[in-house]
ZAMARGU-4260 file (C-alpha; in steps of 0.2 Angstrom, whole numbers, plus 5000, padded with zeros to 4 digits):
<rodrens>
0) 5000/5000/5000 | 5014/5012/5004 | 5022/5009/4987 | 5005/5013/4978 | 5003/5029/4988
5) 5021/5034/4984 | 5019/5031/4965 | 5002/5040/4965 | 5011/5055/4974 | 5025/5055/4961
10) 5013/5054/4946 | 5003/5068/4953 | 5018/5079/4955 | 5024/5075/4938 | 5006/5079/4930
15) 5005/5095/4940 | 5022/5101/4934 | 5018/5096/4916 | 5002/5107/4917 | 5010/5122/4926
20) 5027/5122/4918 | 5021/5130/4901 | 5010/5142/4911 | 5026/5148/4920 | 5036/5150/4903
25) 5022/5159/4894 | 5019/5171/4909 | 5037/5177/4908 | 5033/5188/4892 | 5037/5206/4895
30) 5033/5221/4884 | 5044/5237/4884 | 5035/5252/4877 | 5044/5266/4868 | 5039/5280/4855
35) 5044/5289/4840 | 5041/5307/4841 | 5036/5317/4825 | 5045/5334/4822 | 5035/5341/4807
40) 5044/5356/4799 | 5057/5355/4813 | 5045/5358/4827 | 5052/5347/4841 | 5036/5349/4851
45) 5026/5339/4838 | 5010/5343/4830 | 4991/5339/4832 | 4991/5332/4815 | 5006/5321/4818
50) 5004/5311/4834 | 5018/5301/4842 | 5020/5284/4836 | 5020/5270/4850 | 5030/5254/4848
55) 5033/5240/4860 | 5048/5227/4862 | 5041/5210/4866 | 5053/5200/4876 | 5053/5182/4883
60) 5044/5174/4868 | 5060/5165/4863 | 5077/5165/4871 | 5088/5179/4864 | 5075/5186/4853
65) 5066/5203/4854 | 5051/5207/4843 | 5047/5226/4840 | 5029/5228/4835 | 5014/5239/4838
70) 5005/5239/4855 | 4990/5228/4857 | 4979/5243/4863 | 4972/5247/4846 | 4981/5264/4845
75) 4992/5269/4830 | 5008/5259/4831 | 5025/5258/4824 | 5029/5265/4806 | 5029/5252/4793
80) 5044/5260/4785 | 5056/5260/4799 | 5074/5253/4802 | 5077/5246/4819 | 5096/5246/4823
85) 5102/5237/4839 | 5117/5233/4849 | 5119/5220/4863 | 5129/5229/4876 | 5133/5213/4885
90) 5141/5204/4870 | 5145/5218/4858 | 5134/5210/4844 | 5124/5222/4833 | 5112/5222/4819
95) 5098/5230/4810 | 5081/5225/4804 | 5066/5233/4794 | 5048/5233/4800 | 5038/5222/4789
100) 5026/5231/4777 | 5009/5224/4785 | 5004/5217/4768 | 4997/5199/4765 | 4991/5198/4783
105) 5009/5199/4790 | 5010/5208/4806 | 5020/5225/4806 | 5035/5219/4816 | 5054/5217/4816
110) 5061/5202/4824 | 5078/5205/4832 | 5090/5190/4836 | 5101/5199/4848 | 5106/5185/4860
115) 5104/5186/4878 | 5110/5202/4887 | 5106/5221/4889 | 5101/5228/4872 | 5099/5246/4866
120) 5089/5250/4850 | 5085/5264/4839 | 5070/5264/4828 | 5073/5276/4813 | 5058/5280/4802
125) 5061/5283/4783 | 5053/5300/4785 | 5066/5314/4789 | 5054/5324/4800 | 5054/5312/4815
130) 5064/5310/4830 | 5070/5292/4831 | 5063/5280/4845 | 5075/5274/4858 | 5074/5259/4871
135) 5085/5249/4882 | 5080/5232/4889 | 5086/5215/4895 | 5083/5201/4883 | 5082/5184/4892
</rodrens>
């Protein structure tokens, strides 16, 4: 009887771990907001007809990967024509990516394979009348 109870306890613990393990992994996702400020005609305060552009860096979906995209709150998001330049301050690696064009159902995003470490990024729109967006964060 003792052996049966032990086996049942071990099986129960394994089942609970199998159920809760993926929940712990998916709950580790973090979003880091940043914005690209317009400066139409050199006006660094922006303009009512050119609102700021909000972006987020989504971290924790995959190890060593950051995804730059529009926030899920429904407001206008990242420019579709923007270069995202990054440097991993922990390893010295650097790179660049371009935001996808949002055509054919593809989400407007850039996937950065930075590797784990502290990352700094600059989002530079193709339009010359904006101030680049800047963000720093830790990629797990």
